[in-house]
N, C-alpha and C positions, 0 to 999 in steps of 0.2 A: 848497797844497791841490791834488789831482789834478783834472783836467778832469771826470772822471766819478766822483763820490764814491759808491761802491756801498753804504756803510753806511747803515742806517736807524735810526730812534729807538725800535724795538721794535714788536711786532705786536699788542699787546692792543687798540688802538682802530682797527686798519687794516682796510679792505676789501681782500681779495686779489682782484686783477683783472688783466685782460689788455689789451694795446694792439696793435691791428692797423694797419699802415700800408700802403696800397695804392699801389704804384708803377706807373702805368699806361702803360708804354713797353716796346716790344719791337723788336728788330732786324727781325724779320719775323714774319708770322702763321703759326702752326701751323694745319694744316687742320681740326683737331678742336676748336680752342679757341673758347669763347663767352664768356670773361671780358672785362671792359672793358680795352682797351689801345689805343694808337696807335703806329704806326711812325714818326710824325713827332716827332722829338725837339727841335724848335725851342723849345718852350715848357717844356722840362724845368726850368730854374731858376725860372721864374715859378711853376710848379706846386709845386716844393719849398718856396718861400717861402710859398705858400698853405697847404701842409701844416703848416709851422711855426706859421703864424698860427692854424690850426684847433686845433692842440695847445694853444695858449694859451687860445683861446675855450672849449675843452672841459675845462679843467683841473678843473672841479667836477662833471664828468659823474657821477662815482661817489658823490658826497656825498649821503647821505641823513640818517640820524640821527647819524653819526659825523663828526668834524671832519677826519679824515685818511684817506688811502688810499695803498696801495702797489701797484706793479705786480709781479706774479709772473712775467709773461711779456711779451715784446715780439716782434712777428712782422712782418718785412718781406715782403709778398707782392706778387703782381702778375698780369700783366705780368712784368717781368724786373728785380727789384731789383738784380741783379748788374751793371746798366748804371750804377749810381751811382758817381761818383768819391769819393775819400776826403773832399774838401771838402764834397760834397753830403751824404754820410752824417753827417759831423761836425756840419753845420748841424742836421740833424734830431735828433741825439743831444743837442745843446746845448738844443734846445727841450724835449725830453722831460725831461731832468734838471733844467731850470729850473722845470718846472711840475708834476712828479710825483715822489714818492718811489719808488725802484726797489729791490726786495729785493736783498739782498747776493747771493743765489744765484739771481737771476732767469734764466730761460731767455730768450736773445735770439737769434732765428733769422733768417737771411737766405736767402730762395730764390735759387738761382743756376743758371745754364745752364753746362754743361761748357765751352763755347767761351769763356766769359768768365773762367774761373778759371785764368789764367796764374799762374805762380809769383810774379810781381810783385804781382798782384792779391791772391793769398792772403796774402802777406806784409803787404800794406796792411790787409786785413780783420782779421788778428790784432792790429793795433794799436788797433782799435776795441773797443767792449764786446761785439761779436758773439761768441758762444761756441758757436753751432750753425749748421750749414749743412744746407739741404735742396736736394739737386741733382737737377735735372730730367733724369734719364737717359732715361726712357721705355722704351728698349730698347738692348741691345748688338748689335742686328742692323741693319746699315747699310741694308738695303732697306726696313725699317719706318721707320727715321729719315728716309730720303729721301722716302718716300711720304707722310709726315706733315709734310714741309717743316720739319723741325728743322734748326737751324743747325750742329749738331755731328755728328761721326761716332763710331762705336763706340770707336775708339782714344782720342779726346779724352775720352770718358766715363770710360774706365778710368784715364787719366792724371790727370784732375781729382780723382778719388776718392783715388788713391794719394798725390798731392801734398798734398791737403788733410789726410789722415791724418798724413803725415810732418811737416807743419808744425805740428801740434798740435791739429787739429780732431777730437777723439775723439767729440764729440757730432755725429754726422753721419747724415743720412737720405738715401735716394734714392727717387725716384718711378719706378715701372714701370707699364707699360700692358699689359693683356692682352685677348684676344678680338679681335685685329686680323684682319680678313678675309683668308683665304688661299685659294688655289685648292683645296687638298686637305685643309683643316682639320687640318693637322699640328700636333702639340703641341711639336715639337722646338725651335722658337724660344723659346717660353716656358721650356721646361726649361733651355735654354742660358743664358737671361737670369738665371734663378734660380741656376743653378750658378755663374755669373760673380759675382753679387752676394754669395752665400755665401762664395765663395773669397776675396773681398776683405774679408771680415770686417766688412762693413757691419752696424752694430748696430740700425738701424731702416730698415724698408722700407714705403713706402706704395704699394699696388698697386691700380690702378683699372681697372675694366672700360671699354673704349672705348664711348662713347655718341655717337651722331651727332645733333648739334643742328641745327635748321632753317636758321639764318643763317650757319653755317659753310661752309667750302669743301666739306667732306664732305657736309654737309647738302644743298647745291645739286646736288652730283654724284648723290646718291641720288635726288633729285627728278627728275633727267633720266636716270635709269636708267644712270648711268655708274659706279655703285658698288653693291656688294651690301649688303643690310641685315645687321646683326649677328645671326648665328644663335644663338638663345637656348640651344639644347642645347650647342652648341660653347662658348659663354661659361660655361655651368654646369660643363662638364667642365674648362675651364681654371681656374675658380675652385676646383674640387676639387683639381686638381693643385697650385695655389698653396698652399692650406691644408696639404695633406699633405706637401709638400716642405719648406715652412718649419717645420712642426711637427717633422719629422725632424731638422732642424738647430737645434732648441732655440729657435725663435722663437715667441713668444706672440702669438696673435692677440687683441689687447686691444680692438680695434674692427674692424668688418666689413672695412675696407680697410687696416688698420694692424697691423703686426707688429714686434716688437722682441725683442732678447736682453737678459737680465740687468736687466730693469726700466727699460730706456731709453725710457720713454713720452715722447711729445711733450706737454709740460706745457701749451702754449698750446691745442692742439687738444683735448686731454683735458678742459680746462676748458670748452670749447665744448659737448662732449658731456655734461658733468655740470651744465650750466646755470649756470656761473659768469658774472658780469658781464664784459663787454668793451667797449671803445671802438674803433670803426673810423674811421680818419682817411684822407682822400684821396677822389678821385672814385670813386664806386660802392661805397665801404666801407659796411658795416653795423655797427650797434652794438646792445647789449642790456644793460639794466640790471636786469632782473627783472620790471619792470612794463611796459616798452615796447620796441619796436624802432625804430631810426632808420636811414633809408636815404639815403645821399648820392647826388646826381645822377650818372648815368653819362655824363658829358660833361666833358672837361677845361676847356674855356673857360667853360662855365656854372658849373662848380665854382669856378674861380678867381674869376670875377665874384661868385658867391654869397658866398664867404668874405670878399672885399673889402668887401662891403656888410653883413656880419653883425656882430652884437654878442654878448656873452656870454648875453644873454637870448634871442636869436633867430638861429638858424643858417639863412640863407636858401637854402642849397643842399640842405637835408635835409627828408625826409618822415618824420613820426612816426606809428607805429601803437601805440596803447594796447592792451595785451593783456587780454582777459577772463579770468576764472578758468578757463573751458574751454580757451581758447588756451594758457594756461600749462601745463595738464595734458597737452594733446595734444603740445606741444613737448617736454615732459619725457619722455613715452612715446617719441616718435620718436627722440630723441637717445640716451637712456640704454639703450634696448633693444638698441642696436647695440654696446654695450660689454660687457666681461666682468663689470663691476660690476652690470649689470642695472638693472632698473626697481624702485625701492623703493615698494611699495604704501603704506607708512605716510606717505611724503611726499605722495603723492596724496591720501590721506585727510585730511591736515592742511588741504589746499586745499579739499576738498569740504565739510569740516565748517565752515570759516570762511565759506563761501559758500552754505551750505544746499543743496548739490548732492546728488544721490543717490550712495550708497556705490559706489565703483568696483568692488569685487568682486561687489557685488549685481547690477549691471547687466551685468557681463562674465563672470558665473560660468560660463554655458554655453560661451561662446567660449574662455575660458582652459582649461576642462576638456577641450574638444575638441582644442585645440592640444597639450595635455600628452598625451592619449591617442594622438595621431598622431605623437608624438615630435618636435614642432617647438619646444615650450616646456618649460622646466624651472622648477619652483617650489620654492624653498628658504626656509622660514620666511616672510618677507614680501617676498621678492625674486623677480622674473620674469627669467629670462635665456633667450636663444636657444640651442637645441642646435646642433650643427654642421649638421644638416639644416635647421634653422629659419633659419639665416643666409641660405640662398638665397631666402627669402620674407620678409625683415626688414620691408620697407615695407608689404607686404600685412598682416602680422601686426599691426604698429603701428596701421595705419589701422582695422583691425577692433576695436581696443581704444579708439579715440577716443571722446571725449565729443561728441555731435552735438546 
């Protein structure tokens, strides 16, 4: 029998779900990053053992009225998952396959930094169940990489993509960042980044507007007036260039920040946006089962200690938030409105009817009408979607539709 038996026993009684595994280690701190991570790798094996234990403790997380569950996606995020060795990855996979059924065609993604993806590492990764890479390129412009304290250079980014494709990783995504402050607000760097990505036939691109968070290096520099704020008009212009350029090259913008060719959607993240359940394992990881959210502590030692003291009935390193009917509706609006599939009013009505809430369209009639008139929203039958113009104001539009 193979170590990783991909086959499952049929889908009729299965809950389709996702598993996120947070690997909270990095070689060095990127100046814009506010995710949970540590540059001290001394506790890496101890933490991996805790992750494997949490997978066991949470094996029944998805069970509600059905006796079985299957994973449609597995996602290694971070931090920097590409710092894991073959033995460390196999430990985690053994724990996953021992406690969960995994769909035969499950998407299994590993986030990776270009400087970690040597040919030897890529060959190792191909021997594992991983079938998709998400490479943190951010930019092909060395000055931007250096200013952000990235560990790789532009040449390493290009080489990692080419070698990953050559070795057989056809399901491949890259991250790009735009609206980086420049002296003259030139768009040439973004245009060159997009040109490079398109020329390398990358089928999936996640593009994020740089945000400056308070506790990051950039945030502290901004506080001391050592760095300029992000210019909103410049960021909007860059977003427009991003959309138009990728559209010209047959990329579909299926979510505000995500573009793909030929239907290469990210299954794991798409399920987030569509409200599917997922389990988050590891320090700082979040989980969602439809009725509640769960948040693991963002501290490696506290997480390890909490898991050691936990039972199946009580996870000592997690905080649970039970969602009200209004919470569920608001989260659904916020996430689905970002996608090409849009916000299904009928699904909202199902929740309002069960919970004796006011009809969604009744309380939002004028708001929806105004946004349609101003060309920011489009309504087709019972579905609301953002227009291209509306994508610039996605969060504001969603918040205006919230139940309060």
